[in-house]
C-alpha positions in Angstrom: 16.5 11.1 1.7 18.7 8.0 2.0 19.0 8.7 5.8 15.4 8.7 6.1 15.0 5.4 4.2 17.6 4.0 6.3 15.5 4.5 9.2 12.5 2.7 7.7 11.7 -1.1 8.2 12.7 -3.4 5.2 10.2 -3.4 2.4 7.7 -0.9 4.2 8.2 2.2 2.1 6.2 3.2 -1.1 8.1 4.9 -4.0 5.6 7.2 -6.0 6.7 8.7 -9.3 4.8 9.3 -12.5 7.6 10.0 -15.1 8.8 13.0 -16.6 6.3 13.1 -19.5 3.0 13.1 -17.8 1.7 16.5 -16.5 -0.4 15.7 -13.6 -3.4 18.1 -13.3 -3.7 19.9 -9.9 -6.7 17.7 -9.1 -4.8 14.5 -9.7 -1.7 15.7 -7.5 -4.4 16.5 -4.8 -5.9 12.8 -4.9 -2.4 11.3 -5.0 -1.3 13.3 -1.9 -4.7 12.3 0.0 -4.1 8.6 -1.0 -0.6 8.6 0.1 -1.5 10.1 3.4 -4.7 7.8 3.9 -2.7 4.8 3.3 -0.6 5.5 6.2 2.3 3.9 4.8 5.8 5.6 4.8 6.5 6.9 1.4 8.8 9.0 -1.0 6.9 10.8 -3.8 9.0 12.3 -6.7 7.0 15.2 -7.9 8.0 17.5 -10.5 5.4 20.1 -9.9 4.0 20.4 -6.4 0.9 22.4 -7.7 -2.3 21.0 -6.4 -0.9 19.6 -3.1 -3.5 20.0 -0.2 -3.0 22.9 1.9 -0.5 22.1 4.8 0.0 18.6 3.2 3.7 18.6 4.0 3.1 19.6 7.5 0.7 16.7 8.0 2.9 13.9 6.4 6.0 15.2 8.3 7.0 12.0 9.9 5.2 9.6 7.2 6.9 10.7 4.2 9.1 12.8 1.8 8.1 14.8 -1.3 11.2 15.1 -3.5 10.3 18.1 -5.6 12.0 17.9 -9.1 14.5 15.2 -10.0 14.7 12.3 -7.7 17.4 9.4 -7.7 14.8 6.8 -8.8 17.1 3.8 -9.3 18.9 4.5 -5.8 15.5 4.8 -4.1 14.1 1.7 -5.8 17.2 -0.1 -4.9 17.1 0.7 -1.0 16.0 -2.4 1.0 13.3 -0.4 2.9 11.4 0.3 -0.4 9.0 -2.5 -1.1 6.3 -0.9 -3.4 6.2 1.4 -6.4 3.3 3.4 -7.1 3.8 4.3 -10.9 2.2 5.6 -14.0 3.0 2.3 -15.9 5.7 3.6 -18.3 7.8 0.6 -19.6 10.9 2.0 -18.2 9.6 2.6 -14.9 8.2 -1.0 -14.8 11.4 -2.6 -15.8 13.4 -0.6 -13.0 10.8 -1.8 -10.4 10.9 -5.2 -11.5 14.6 -5.2 -11.4 14.3 -4.6 -7.6 11.6 -7.2 -7.1 9.1 -4.5 -6.1 5.3 -4.7 -5.8 3.8 -2.5 -8.3 0.4 -0.3 -7.9 -0.3 1.1 -11.4 -2.0 4.2 -12.0 -1.7 4.7 -15.9 -2.1 8.3 -17.2 -1.3 8.3 -20.9 -0.1 6.5 -24.2 0.9 2.8 -23.7 0.7 3.0 -19.8 -2.9 1.4 -19.6 -1.9 -1.5 -21.7 1.2 -2.0 -19.8 -0.8 -1.8 -16.5 -3.2 -4.5 -17.7 -0.4 -6.8 -18.7 1.3 -6.4 -15.4 -2.1 -7.1 -13.5 -2.7 -10.3 -15.8 0.7 -11.5 -15.2 0.0 -11.3 -11.4 3.0 -8.7 -10.9 1.1 -5.8 -9.6 -2.5 -4.2 -9.3 -4.1 -1.4 -10.9 -5.8 1.6 -9.0 -9.5 1.6 -9.3 -11.0 4.3 -11.4 -14.4 5.7 -12.1 -15.5 3.9 -15.3 -17.4 6.8 -16.9 -14.6 9.5 -16.8 -11.5 7.7 -15.8 -11.0 9.7 -12.5 -9.6 8.3 -9.4 -9.8 9.3 -5.7 -7.3 9.3 -2.6 -9.4 6.4 -1.5 -8.7 4.4 -4.6 -5.1 5.1 -4.2 -5.1 4.2 -0.4 -6.9 1.1 -1.1 -4.4 -0.2 -3.7 -1.5 0.5 -1.5 -3.1 -1.1 1.6 -3.8 -4.2 -0.7 -0.3 -4.6 -1.8 1.8 -3.5 1.1 -0.3 -4.6 4.1 -3.0 -7.4 2.9 -1.0 -10.6 3.6 -2.2 -13.0 1.0 -2.1 -10.7 -2.1 1.2 -9.1 -0.7 3.0 -12.2 -0.3 1.8 -13.5 -3.9 3.0 -10.3 -5.4 6.3 -10.3 -3.5 7.0 -13.9 -4.7 6.2 -12.8 -8.3 8.3 -9.5 -7.8 11.4 -12.0 -6.8 10.6 -14.2 -9.7 11.1 -11.3 -12.2 13.8 -9.7 -10.3 16.0 -12.7 -11.4 15.2 -11.9 -14.9 15.1 -8.0 -14.8 17.9 -7.5 -12.1 20.4 -9.9 -13.7 22.8 -7.3 -15.3 25.2 -10.0 -16.7 22.5 -11.8 -18.5 20.8 -8.3 -19.8 24.3 -7.3 -21.0 24.7 -10.7 -22.9 21.4 -10.3 -24.5 22.1 -6.8 -25.8 25.5 -8.0 -26.9 24.1 -10.7 -29.0 21.6 -8.7 -30.4 24.1 -6.1 -31.5 26.1 -9.0 -33.0 22.9 -10.1 -34.9 22.4 -6.8 -36.3 26.0 -6.3 -37.4 26.1 -9.7 -39.0 23.0 -9.2 -40.9 23.0 -5.8 -42.2 
């Protein structure tokens, strides 16, 4: 996987992952697959359960992308210089990991607080949310492809999101500052209990 990433252009690859808690329905897997393919962007998709993949999908996307079935080294993938976008469910941990590397976010919330997180990221200008049917919350491959194209290809929005991502990278990607904050917080708890 890293060898494949090494051969891609900088900031050109989309990493798609939907966490360990969300159980994607086969129809959702199907539409995500179609969206990744239709985007025509290189991608890595961490997919725990490949049930629902379109027939012959892996053969069709052979040069375009990689499906990592089961566990994937998410932080190593996100840190790679060829990765420029993150298609995520909007779980807080995934958002933080994406922001730590200054990635552009395409949010597809599936459950719990993910919808609120996604709206917050959109309001802050850090990412976009995949369009959905307002009556039943469903999405299509076209919706996903459109979102990925907007973020990764469209110049004005893409540059705006890249700049915001770099701004947040200085905060979330600063390990020394984050460690100081945790240490101060623990000291505060220790002194006030």
